[in-house]
C-alpha positions in Angstrom: -23.1 9.6 1.4 -24.1 6.1 -0.4 -27.4 4.9 0.4 -27.5 1.7 2.6 -30.9 0.3 2.2 -31.5 -2.9 0.3 -27.9 -4.1 0.3 -27.5 -7.8 0.1 -26.9 -9.8 3.6 -23.4 -10.4 2.4 -22.7 -6.6 1.8 -23.4 -5.8 6.3 -20.0 -4.7 8.0 -20.0 -7.6 10.1 -19.8 -9.9 6.9 -17.6 -7.7 5.2 -15.0 -7.2 7.7 -14.6 -11.5 8.2 -14.6 -12.0 4.4 -11.6 -8.9 3.8 -10.2 -10.5 7.8 -10.1 -14.5 5.7 -9.0 -13.1 2.4 -6.2 -11.2 4.2 -5.4 -14.1 5.9 -5.3 -17.0 3.0 -3.3 -14.4 1.1 -0.7 -14.8 3.6 -1.0 -18.0 3.9 -0.1 -18.3 0.2 2.8 -15.7 -0.7 4.8 -18.2 2.6 4.1 -21.2 0.6 5.4 -19.7 -2.4 9.1 -19.0 -1.3 11.6 -19.3 -3.9 15.0 -20.6 -3.3 17.6 -18.6 -1.7 19.6 -18.6 -5.0 17.2 -17.9 -7.5 16.4 -14.9 -4.9 20.3 -13.7 -4.9 20.1 -14.0 -8.6 16.8 -11.6 -9.0 18.7 -9.1 -6.4 21.5 -8.3 -8.4 19.4 -8.2 -12.1 17.4 -5.5 -10.3 20.6 -4.0 -9.3 22.0 -3.9 -12.0 19.2 -2.4 -13.9 19.5 0.4 -11.2 22.6 1.0 -12.2 22.4 1.2 -15.8 19.4 3.0 -14.7 21.3 5.9 -11.9 18.8 4.8 -9.6 20.8 1.9 -7.1 20.6 4.9 -4.2 19.2 3.1 -1.6 22.2 2.4 0.9 23.0 6.2 0.1 19.5 7.1 1.6 20.0 4.4 4.9 23.4 6.5 5.4 21.7 9.1 5.9 19.8 7.9 9.1 22.5 5.3 9.7 25.8 6.9 9.0 27.5 3.9 10.4 25.7 1.6 7.9 26.5 -0.7 6.4 28.9 -2.1 9.7 26.5 -0.5 12.9 26.8 -2.0 16.2 23.4 -1.7 17.4 24.2 -1.4 20.9 26.5 1.7 20.7 25.1 3.5 18.1 23.7 6.9 19.5 20.1 7.5 20.6 19.3 9.8 17.8 20.4 7.4 15.1 18.6 4.0 17.0 15.2 6.7 17.7 15.1 7.4 14.1 15.5 4.1 12.6 13.2 2.9 14.8 10.4 5.8 13.9 11.1 4.6 10.6 10.9 0.6 11.5 7.1 1.4 13.4 6.0 3.5 10.4 6.6 1.1 8.1 5.3 -2.2 10.2 2.3 -0.5 11.2 0.9 2.2 9.1 1.2 -0.7 6.3 -2.2 -2.0 7.5 -3.7 1.5 9.8 -4.4 3.4 7.0 -5.9 1.1 4.5 -8.0 -0.5 7.4 -8.8 3.0 8.1 -9.7 4.1 4.1 -11.8 0.8 3.7 -13.6 1.7 7.4 -14.5 5.0 5.7 -15.5 4.1 2.3 -17.5 1.2 3.3 -20.0 3.7 5.3 -19.6 7.0 3.8 -19.3 5.7 -0.3 -19.9 2.4 -0.1 -20.2 1.5 -4.2 -16.7 3.4 -4.0 -15.8 1.1 -1.1 -17.2 -2.1 -3.7 -14.6 -0.9 -6.3 -11.5 -0.3 -4.5 -12.5 -3.7 -2.5 -12.1 -5.7 -5.6 -8.9 -3.3 -6.3 -7.2 -4.3 -3.3 -8.2 -8.3 -4.0 -6.9 -8.3 -7.5 -3.3 -6.4 -6.6 -3.0 -8.9 -3.8 -3.6 -12.0 -6.5 -1.4 -10.7 -9.1 1.1 -9.8 -6.1 1.8 -13.8 -5.6 2.7 -14.3 -8.8 5.5 -11.7 -9.0 6.7 -13.0 -5.5 6.1 -17.2 -7.0 8.1 -16.5 -10.2 10.7 -13.7 -9.1 11.5 -14.2 -5.0 14.3 -10.9 -4.8 16.4 -11.1 -1.5 15.8 -7.4 0.0 18.8 -5.0 0.3 18.8 -5.7 4.5 19.8 -9.6 3.7 22.3 -8.3 0.9 26.2 -9.2 1.9 27.5 -6.0 3.5 29.8 -5.4 0.5 26.5 -3.7 -0.7 26.4 -1.3 2.1 23.6 -2.1 3.5 22.6 -2.9 7.2 19.4 -5.0 8.6 17.4 -2.0 10.2 14.9 -4.1 11.8 17.7 -5.2 14.5 17.0 -1.5 16.4 13.2 -3.1 16.5 10.4 -0.9 17.1 7.3 -0.7 19.7 7.2 -4.5 20.2 6.6 -6.9 17.4 6.1 -3.8 15.3 9.1 -2.8 13.6 10.6 -6.3 13.4 11.9 -8.4 10.7 9.1 -10.9 9.9 9.5 -14.3 11.1 6.8 -17.2 11.6 5.0 -19.7 9.5 3.3 -16.8 7.6 6.5 -15.1 6.8 8.3 -15.1 2.8 11.7 -13.7 3.3 11.5 -13.6 -0.6 8.7 -11.4 -1.5 10.1 -8.0 -2.4 9.0 -7.1 -6.1 6.2 -5.8 -5.9 6.5 -3.8 -2.8 2.8 -4.1 -1.4 3.6 -1.4 1.0 4.3 1.1 -1.9 0.7 -0.5 -3.8 -1.3 -0.3 0.0 -0.3 3.3 0.2 -0.9 4.0 -2.9 -3.9 2.1 -3.4 -5.0 4.5 0.1 -4.2 7.9 -1.7 -6.2 6.4 -4.6 -9.6 5.2 -3.0 -10.3 8.2 -0.6 -8.2 11.8 -1.9 -11.2 12.3 -4.6 -13.8 12.0 -2.0 -12.7 12.8 1.2 -13.5 16.7 2.2 -10.6 17.3 4.7 -7.9 19.7 3.3 -5.6 18.2 5.4 -6.6 14.5 5.9 -5.9 14.8 1.5 -2.7 15.9 1.7 -2.3 13.3 4.4 -3.4 10.6 2.4 -1.1 12.4 -0.8 2.3 12.3 1.6 1.4 8.7 2.8 2.7 6.6 -0.3 5.7 9.3 -0.4 6.9 8.8 3.3 6.2 4.8 2.4 8.5 5.1 -0.6 11.1 6.5 2.0 10.6 4.5 4.8 10.7 1.2 3.1 13.8 2.5 1.4 15.4 3.4 4.5 14.9 0.3 6.3 16.2 -1.5 3.7 13.3 -4.0 2.7 12.8 -2.7 -0.5 14.3 -1.7 -3.5 13.4 1.4 -5.8 11.8 -1.0 -8.3 10.6 -3.2 -6.0 7.9 0.2 -5.5 7.4 0.4 -9.5 6.3 -3.0 -9.2 4.3 -2.3 -6.3 2.5 0.2 -8.9 2.1 -1.5 -11.6 0.8 -4.4 -9.7 -2.0 -1.9 -8.2 -2.8 -0.3 -11.8 -3.1 -4.2 -13.3 -5.7 -4.8 -9.9 -7.5 -1.5 -10.5 -7.8 -2.6 -14.5 -9.1 -5.8 -13.8 -11.9 -4.6 -10.9 -13.5 -2.1 -13.5 -13.8 -4.7 -15.4 -15.2 -7.1 -12.9 -17.3 -5.2 -10.1 -21.1 -4.4 -11.6 -22.4 -0.8 -10.2 -25.8 -0.8 -9.3 -28.5 1.1 -11.8 -29.4 2.9 -8.9 -25.6 3.3 -7.3 -26.4 7.3 -8.3 -29.7 7.3 -6.8 -28.9 9.7 -4.3 -27.3 12.6 -6.6 -29.8 15.3 -7.0 -31.8 16.3 -10.1 -29.6 18.8 -12.5 -31.3 22.2 -12.8 -34.5 22.5 -15.5 -32.9 24.3 -19.1 -35.8 26.3 -18.5 -35.3 28.0 -15.2 -33.2 30.5 -14.0 -30.3 29.4 -11.9 -31.2 31.9 -9.0 -32.9 29.5 -6.8 -35.3 32.5 -5.3 -37.6 32.8 -8.4 -39.4 29.8 -10.6 -40.5 32.3 -13.1 -40.3 30.6 -17.1 -37.4 31.5 -18.9 -38.2 34.3 -21.4 -38.2 33.4 -24.8 
């Protein structure tokens, strides 16, 4: 466990929580301000579809059909309970876990691995900043808003639990912020940040599975293209590189680690006799 003594006042949890909350809301506001035109978003969406077809990756509508065979002409009122509950589950997963898992990872790292927390907090910040460039320069119409002949249905019409799972709306929304996919960025960030230091094997497995399950969720709900997920991974990688370059590691960061065993003693800790010449 990282030592907590000697922390600066801005590193205490109340200040850090306030800073993270304020910065994320600033990001949400900035994202809403860089929303591009629908015309550009449609052009870019078609470009992504053309690229995926060339790469034989344009399978998103087929994945949605696994859960909603009626797509793209679903009638929410007449869909079977099984299909309705299944797509609602994925809507809730898409809308809820995107926030819950990273928040829990940040809290865990703050309390138990503070220097790692600083590194991955900064990575997240730079990931968000870089993603704003993507939303500004390359607005993309998500699959759920494409014309019906592409084979998609807007799964947000099925809702979720209250506001969780509904289509994003309001003054902080950006309907064309699909590239890069921050759902993939955040879920992969959570795994990379926590898996190396989490000791519980079950939690390790769940963290590793989280990006994979999230990838399925963003596709089956028709919120993202496959290449959006690739963009999320690239954005995370760039954010990590910038964070590595600017995050200062204190000289005593490893002071809590145990001293290495002296070379002139036996590996057996029960004896202190010197090694024979």
